[in-house]
C-alpha positions as CSV (number, residue, x, y, z in Angstrom):
1,M,-33.8,-55.9,-43.7
2,P,-33.1,-56.5,-47.4
3,G,-32.6,-60.1,-48.5
4,V,-29.8,-61.6,-50.6
5,A,-29.7,-64.4,-53.1
6,T,-28.1,-67.4,-51.6
7,A,-26.8,-70.3,-53.7
8,A,-27.7,-73.4,-51.6
9,D,-29.4,-76.7,-52.1
10,P,-32.3,-76.7,-49.6
11,V,-32.2,-80.5,-49.0
12,G,-28.4,-80.4,-48.3
13,L,-28.8,-77.3,-46.2
14,L,-31.5,-78.7,-43.9
15,A,-29.4,-81.8,-43.3
16,R,-27.4,-79.6,-40.9
17,P,-29.0,-79.2,-37.4
18,Y,-28.4,-75.4,-37.3
19,W,-28.7,-74.7,-41.0
20,Y,-30.0,-71.2,-40.5
21,R,-26.5,-70.2,-39.1
22,T,-24.9,-71.0,-42.4
23,L,-26.9,-68.3,-44.3
24,P,-25.8,-64.6,-44.4
25,A,-26.4,-62.9,-41.1
26,D,-27.5,-59.6,-42.6
27,A,-30.7,-61.0,-44.1
28,D,-33.8,-62.7,-42.9
29,V,-35.1,-64.1,-46.2
30,H,-32.8,-66.2,-48.4
31,R,-33.4,-67.4,-51.9
32,L,-32.2,-71.0,-52.3
33,D,-32.1,-73.3,-55.3
34,G,-35.2,-74.6,-56.8
35,G,-37.5,-71.7,-56.0
36,V,-37.3,-72.3,-52.3
37,F,-37.0,-69.4,-49.8
38,A,-35.7,-69.8,-46.3
39,V,-36.9,-67.4,-43.6
40,T,-34.8,-66.8,-40.5
41,G,-34.9,-64.1,-37.8
42,N,-37.6,-63.8,-35.2
43,R,-39.7,-61.0,-36.5
44,T,-39.7,-62.2,-40.1
45,V,-40.5,-65.9,-39.2
46,Q,-43.5,-64.7,-37.2
47,E,-44.5,-62.5,-40.1
48,A,-44.3,-65.4,-42.5
49,L,-46.3,-67.8,-40.2
50,A,-49.1,-65.2,-39.8
51,H,-49.1,-64.0,-43.5
52,P,-52.5,-64.7,-45.1
53,D,-50.8,-65.5,-48.5
54,I,-48.3,-68.0,-47.0
55,V,-50.3,-71.2,-46.6
56,A,-50.1,-74.8,-45.6
57,E,-52.1,-76.3,-48.4
58,H,-50.4,-77.7,-51.4
59,P,-51.8,-80.6,-53.6
60,L,-48.4,-82.3,-53.9
61,K,-47.6,-82.5,-50.2
62,A,-46.9,-86.1,-49.1
63,S,-49.1,-85.6,-46.0
64,A,-52.1,-84.5,-48.1
65,R,-51.7,-87.5,-50.4
66,A,-51.4,-89.9,-47.5
67,F,-54.1,-88.5,-45.2
68,G,-56.4,-86.7,-47.5
69,P,-58.0,-83.4,-46.3
70,N,-56.7,-82.8,-42.8
71,V,-56.0,-80.2,-40.1
72,L,-52.3,-79.8,-41.0
73,D,-52.8,-79.1,-44.7
74,A,-55.9,-77.1,-44.8
75,D,-56.3,-73.3,-44.6
76,G,-59.0,-70.7,-44.0
77,A,-62.6,-71.9,-43.1
78,E,-61.7,-75.6,-43.6
79,H,-58.8,-75.3,-41.2
80,R,-61.0,-73.6,-38.6
81,A,-63.5,-76.4,-39.0
82,F,-60.9,-79.0,-38.3
83,R,-59.6,-77.1,-35.3
84,A,-63.1,-76.7,-33.9
85,L,-63.3,-80.5,-33.7
86,L,-60.2,-80.7,-31.5
87,A,-61.0,-77.8,-29.2
88,P,-63.1,-79.7,-26.7
89,I,-60.4,-82.4,-26.3
90,L,-57.8,-79.7,-25.6
91,S,-59.7,-77.3,-23.4
92,A,-58.2,-76.2,-20.1
93,G,-60.8,-78.2,-18.2
94,R,-60.1,-81.4,-20.1
95,V,-56.3,-80.9,-19.7
96,D,-56.8,-80.4,-16.0
97,A,-58.7,-83.7,-15.8
98,Y,-55.9,-85.5,-17.6
99,K,-53.4,-83.9,-15.2
100,R,-55.3,-85.4,-12.2
101,T,-56.4,-88.8,-13.5
102,L,-54.3,-89.9,-16.5
103,M,-50.8,-88.3,-16.5
104,P,-49.5,-89.2,-13.0
105,G,-49.6,-92.9,-13.6
106,L,-47.9,-92.7,-17.0
107,V,-45.2,-90.4,-15.7
108,E,-44.6,-92.6,-12.7
109,A,-44.3,-95.7,-14.9
110,L,-41.7,-94.0,-17.2
111,V,-39.6,-92.9,-14.2
112,D,-39.8,-96.4,-12.7
113,S,-38.4,-97.8,-16.0
114,V,-35.3,-95.6,-16.0
115,L,-34.3,-95.3,-12.4
116,D,-30.8,-96.7,-11.7
117,S,-30.1,-97.3,-15.3
118,E,-28.1,-95.9,-18.2
119,C,-30.0,-95.3,-21.5
120,D,-28.0,-95.4,-24.8
121,D,-31.1,-94.2,-26.8
122,F,-33.6,-92.6,-24.5
123,H,-35.7,-91.3,-27.4
124,A,-36.2,-94.8,-29.0
125,T,-36.8,-96.7,-25.8
126,H,-38.5,-94.4,-23.3
127,A,-39.5,-91.0,-24.5
128,H,-42.7,-92.1,-26.3
129,K,-44.3,-93.8,-23.3
130,V,-46.0,-90.9,-21.7
131,P,-47.3,-89.2,-24.9
132,Y,-48.4,-92.4,-26.4
133,G,-50.2,-93.4,-23.2
134,I,-52.0,-90.1,-23.1
135,V,-53.1,-90.0,-26.8
136,C,-54.1,-93.7,-26.9
137,T,-56.3,-93.0,-23.9
138,I,-57.8,-89.9,-25.5
139,L,-58.4,-91.8,-28.7
140,G,-60.1,-94.6,-26.8
141,I,-57.4,-97.1,-27.8
142,D,-56.7,-100.3,-25.9
143,P,-53.5,-99.7,-24.0
144,A,-52.3,-103.1,-25.1
145,L,-52.1,-101.7,-28.6
146,E,-49.7,-98.8,-27.6
147,D,-46.6,-100.5,-28.9
148,R,-48.3,-101.4,-32.1
149,F,-49.3,-97.8,-32.6
150,H,-45.8,-96.7,-31.9
151,T,-44.3,-99.1,-34.4
152,L,-46.8,-98.0,-37.1
153,T,-46.5,-94.2,-36.3
154,R,-42.7,-93.7,-36.2
155,P,-42.2,-94.0,-40.0
156,L,-45.0,-91.5,-40.6
157,A,-42.9,-88.8,-39.0
158,R,-40.8,-88.8,-42.2
159,L,-43.9,-87.8,-44.2
160,L,-44.0,-84.5,-42.3
161,D,-40.3,-83.8,-42.3
162,Y,-38.3,-81.8,-44.8
163,P,-37.2,-83.3,-47.0
164,T,-40.1,-85.7,-47.1
165,E,-39.4,-89.4,-47.2
166,E,-42.5,-91.0,-48.8
167,T,-42.6,-94.8,-49.3
168,E,-45.1,-97.5,-50.0
169,Q,-44.7,-98.5,-46.3
170,T,-45.8,-95.1,-45.0
171,H,-49.0,-95.3,-47.0
172,T,-49.5,-98.9,-45.8
173,N,-49.0,-97.7,-42.2
174,V,-51.6,-94.9,-42.6
175,D,-54.2,-97.4,-43.8
176,E,-53.4,-99.8,-41.0
177,L,-53.6,-97.0,-38.3
178,L,-56.9,-95.8,-39.7
179,R,-58.2,-99.4,-39.7
180,L,-57.2,-99.8,-36.0
181,I,-58.8,-96.5,-35.0
182,E,-62.1,-97.5,-36.6
183,E,-61.9,-101.0,-35.2
184,Q,-61.4,-99.6,-31.7
185,R,-64.3,-97.1,-32.2
186,T,-66.6,-100.0,-33.4
187,A,-65.6,-102.0,-30.3
188,G,-67.0,-99.2,-28.2
189,R,-63.9,-98.7,-26.0
190,G,-64.8,-95.0,-25.6
191,D,-66.8,-93.6,-22.7
192,G,-68.5,-90.9,-24.8
193,R,-65.5,-88.6,-24.2
194,S,-62.9,-90.2,-26.4
195,L,-61.4,-88.2,-29.3
196,L,-63.4,-89.8,-32.1
197,E,-66.7,-89.6,-30.1
198,T,-66.1,-86.0,-29.1
199,I,-65.2,-84.8,-32.5
200,E,-68.0,-86.6,-34.2
201,Q,-70.4,-85.1,-31.6
202,T,-68.9,-81.6,-32.2
203,R,-69.2,-82.0,-35.9
204,D,-72.8,-83.0,-35.7
205,R,-73.8,-80.4,-33.1
206,R,-72.2,-77.6,-35.0
207,G,-73.1,-78.8,-38.5
208,I,-69.5,-78.9,-39.7
209,S,-69.2,-80.3,-43.2
210,L,-66.5,-82.9,-42.7
211,T,-66.8,-86.5,-43.8
212,D,-66.2,-89.5,-41.5
213,A,-62.9,-90.1,-43.5
214,E,-61.8,-86.5,-42.8
215,V,-62.6,-86.9,-39.1
216,R,-60.5,-90.1,-39.0
217,S,-57.6,-88.4,-40.7
218,T,-57.7,-85.5,-38.2
219,A,-57.7,-88.0,-35.3
220,L,-54.7,-89.8,-36.8
221,L,-52.8,-86.6,-37.4
222,F,-53.6,-85.5,-33.8
223,F,-52.1,-88.8,-32.7
224,L,-49.0,-88.4,-34.9
225,A,-48.3,-84.7,-34.0
226,G,-49.2,-85.1,-30.3
227,T,-47.0,-88.1,-29.7
228,E,-44.0,-87.5,-31.9
229,T,-43.5,-83.8,-31.0
230,S,-43.8,-84.7,-27.3
231,S,-41.5,-87.6,-27.6
232,A,-38.9,-85.4,-29.2
233,F,-39.2,-82.7,-26.6
234,I,-39.1,-85.1,-23.6
235,T,-35.8,-86.3,-25.0
236,S,-34.6,-82.7,-25.1
237,L,-35.8,-82.1,-21.5
238,V,-33.9,-85.1,-20.2
239,Y,-30.8,-84.0,-22.2
240,C,-31.0,-80.5,-20.6
241,M,-31.4,-82.0,-17.1
242,G,-28.4,-84.3,-17.7
243,R,-26.0,-81.6,-18.9
244,G,-25.4,-80.4,-15.3
245,L,-26.3,-76.8,-16.0
246,F,-27.7,-76.4,-12.5
247,G,-28.7,-78.5,-9.6
248,L,-31.8,-80.7,-9.8
249,D,-33.0,-79.5,-6.4
250,E,-33.7,-76.1,-8.0
251,L,-36.5,-77.6,-10.0
252,H,-38.6,-78.5,-7.0
253,D,-39.8,-74.9,-7.2
254,P,-42.8,-74.9,-9.6
255,A,-41.9,-71.4,-10.9
256,V,-38.4,-72.5,-11.6
257,R,-39.6,-75.7,-13.2
258,D,-41.9,-73.7,-15.5
259,D,-39.0,-71.5,-16.5
260,F,-36.8,-74.5,-17.2
261,V,-39.5,-76.0,-19.5
262,E,-39.9,-72.7,-21.3
263,E,-36.2,-72.2,-21.8
264,A,-35.7,-75.8,-23.0
265,L,-38.6,-75.2,-25.5
266,R,-36.8,-72.0,-26.7
267,L,-33.5,-73.8,-27.3
268,Y,-34.9,-77.1,-28.5
269,P,-38.3,-76.6,-30.2
270,P,-39.5,-80.0,-31.3
271,V,-40.5,-78.5,-34.7
272,Q,-37.4,-76.8,-36.0
273,T,-38.6,-75.9,-39.5
274,I,-42.1,-75.3,-40.9
275,V,-42.8,-75.7,-44.6
276,R,-45.3,-73.3,-46.2
277,F,-46.2,-72.1,-49.7
278,A,-46.8,-68.7,-51.3
279,S,-50.4,-68.7,-52.6
280,E,-49.8,-65.3,-54.3
281,D,-46.8,-63.2,-55.3
282,L,-45.7,-61.4,-52.1
283,A,-42.9,-59.5,-50.4
284,L,-41.4,-60.7,-47.2
285,G,-38.4,-59.1,-45.4
286,G,-37.7,-56.9,-48.5
287,V,-37.6,-60.0,-50.8
288,R,-40.1,-60.8,-53.6
289,I,-41.4,-64.3,-53.3
290,P,-43.2,-65.6,-56.4
291,R,-46.4,-67.5,-56.2
292,H,-46.1,-71.3,-55.6
293,S,-42.7,-70.9,-54.0
294,A,-41.9,-73.1,-50.9
295,V,-41.2,-71.1,-47.8
296,L,-39.1,-72.7,-45.0
297,A,-39.7,-70.9,-41.7
298,S,-37.0,-71.6,-39.1
299,I,-38.5,-71.8,-35.6
300,A,-35.1,-72.7,-34.3
301,G,-33.6,-69.6,-36.0
302,A,-36.3,-67.4,-34.6
303,N,-35.8,-68.7,-31.1
304,R,-32.0,-68.1,-31.2
305,D,-32.1,-64.7,-32.9
306,P,-29.4,-62.6,-31.1
307,R,-31.4,-59.5,-31.8
308,V,-34.2,-60.8,-29.5
309,F,-32.3,-63.1,-27.1
310,A,-28.9,-62.0,-25.7
311,H,-26.4,-64.9,-25.8
312,P,-29.0,-67.0,-27.5
313,D,-27.2,-70.4,-27.1
314,R,-27.0,-70.0,-23.4
315,F,-29.4,-71.8,-21.1
316,D,-30.7,-68.9,-18.9
317,L,-33.7,-69.4,-16.7
318,S,-33.8,-65.7,-15.8
319,R,-34.2,-64.4,-19.4
320,S,-37.4,-63.0,-20.8
321,R,-38.8,-65.4,-23.3
322,K,-41.0,-62.9,-25.0
323,G,-40.6,-63.7,-28.7
324,S,-40.0,-67.4,-28.1
325,I,-42.3,-69.4,-30.5
326,P,-41.8,-73.1,-29.9
327,F,-45.4,-73.9,-30.8
328,A,-45.4,-71.5,-33.8
329,V,-47.8,-68.6,-34.3
330,G,-50.7,-67.7,-36.6
331,A,-53.6,-69.9,-37.6
332,H,-51.6,-73.1,-37.5
333,A,-50.1,-72.6,-34.0
334,C,-50.1,-75.8,-32.1
335,P,-53.5,-76.4,-30.5
336,G,-52.1,-78.9,-28.0
337,A,-49.6,-76.5,-26.3
338,L,-51.3,-76.6,-22.9
339,L,-51.6,-80.4,-22.9
340,A,-47.9,-80.7,-23.9
341,K,-46.6,-78.3,-21.3
342,T,-48.7,-79.9,-18.5
343,E,-47.2,-83.3,-19.4
344,F,-43.6,-81.9,-19.5
345,S,-43.9,-80.2,-16.1
346,L,-45.3,-83.3,-14.4
347,L,-42.4,-85.4,-15.8
348,V,-39.8,-82.9,-14.7
349,A,-41.4,-82.8,-11.2
350,D,-41.3,-86.6,-10.8
351,L,-37.8,-86.9,-12.1
352,V,-36.4,-84.4,-9.6
353,E,-38.4,-85.9,-6.8
354,R,-37.0,-89.4,-7.3
355,C,-33.6,-88.9,-8.9
356,A,-30.5,-88.0,-7.0
357,D,-28.7,-87.3,-10.3
358,I,-29.3,-87.3,-14.0
359,A,-26.1,-87.2,-16.0
360,V,-25.3,-87.3,-19.8
361,T,-22.5,-89.8,-20.0
362,R,-21.8,-89.7,-23.7
363,D,-22.6,-86.8,-26.0
364,R,-21.8,-86.5,-29.7
365,R,-23.8,-83.3,-29.9
366,R,-26.0,-84.3,-32.8
367,A,-29.6,-83.5,-33.6
368,A,-32.2,-85.6,-35.4
369,S,-34.9,-84.3,-37.8
370,Q,-36.5,-81.0,-38.5
371,S,-40.1,-81.7,-37.8
372,F,-39.6,-83.8,-34.7
373,S,-36.2,-82.6,-33.6
374,H,-34.3,-83.7,-30.5
375,P,-30.7,-84.2,-29.4
376,S,-29.4,-87.6,-30.5
377,A,-26.4,-89.8,-30.0
378,F,-26.2,-89.3,-26.3
379,A,-26.4,-91.6,-23.3
380,V,-27.9,-90.6,-20.0
381,R,-27.8,-92.2,-16.5
382,F,-30.6,-91.9,-13.9
383,T,-29.5,-92.4,-10.3
384,A,-32.3,-93.0,-7.8
385,K,-32.4,-91.2,-4.4
């Protein structure tokens, strides 16, 4: 489908939660101000994310400056090397072990903390507890430091957002988190299976040419991405459960529960917009994109494309979700999708087992962020059985 020139400031545009809807509906690629291109529509977003000349690496990215070489900002062989370090931690066998031994206690503690209460800001006060507990354990971090890690990590989410908010404080927090991770490693809290130990063993066994500093940065970004995306989506899950779209009892069925999680992921992907860069002159959706242009790929737009999903804004458990890409596609697709979905399913199961009702009691229908997106400005009440 041919693209059109669109006069729009990308920063102001992305301040709107559903910004892709403000662009012309007869095009999938939109030229914005400042040499930025926005990509909407399911097919073209997937094409952009899998395109070999649309890359993550850019020397001026705030995340690259803050973390150095890392899994999020690398491409090609270097990116594959970083992902190889994470593969053992995120394998099906390891996730199954977490499901049996680690996740149930964390989920139960979260549900304990909200029963018979009304939360004005579920995301800030509760949503992080399960993912931070999981990733702290995987990293071999003392559970007593969980709140410290949460405090230090939250501002770093703005480094990965668009527009980026980079401050002296974010760089200070990166340095402090790397120091804490190294301190915990030196203290020997791991059991030989922690993230740092596993990725160091994988690096040495496979002869992967990554420095200790690059390994630490990958561990920290794993922490950031794994916790903040999950915290955002757990907030979206609770919001969907509290909207009264259907009875909680229906979610006792594991198949229905899986459909619920998948449909919530389609409607509320925790990463709404992905920033990439054209490494060469290329054509996408009939539009010429010059080298070095920024490319904003809208996961939210792809997942609500009416050409793929009938009545795309409707929460429909019976629909086919073929084409839904909440964890992106291509070389940079989220490697922790299985871990995340296992965590989400266990939380929903425990909530429906122990809650007679979950109700959104105030809803200003706002959304926060592009990179760690979730409904905001709502209150939710949990009534115990």
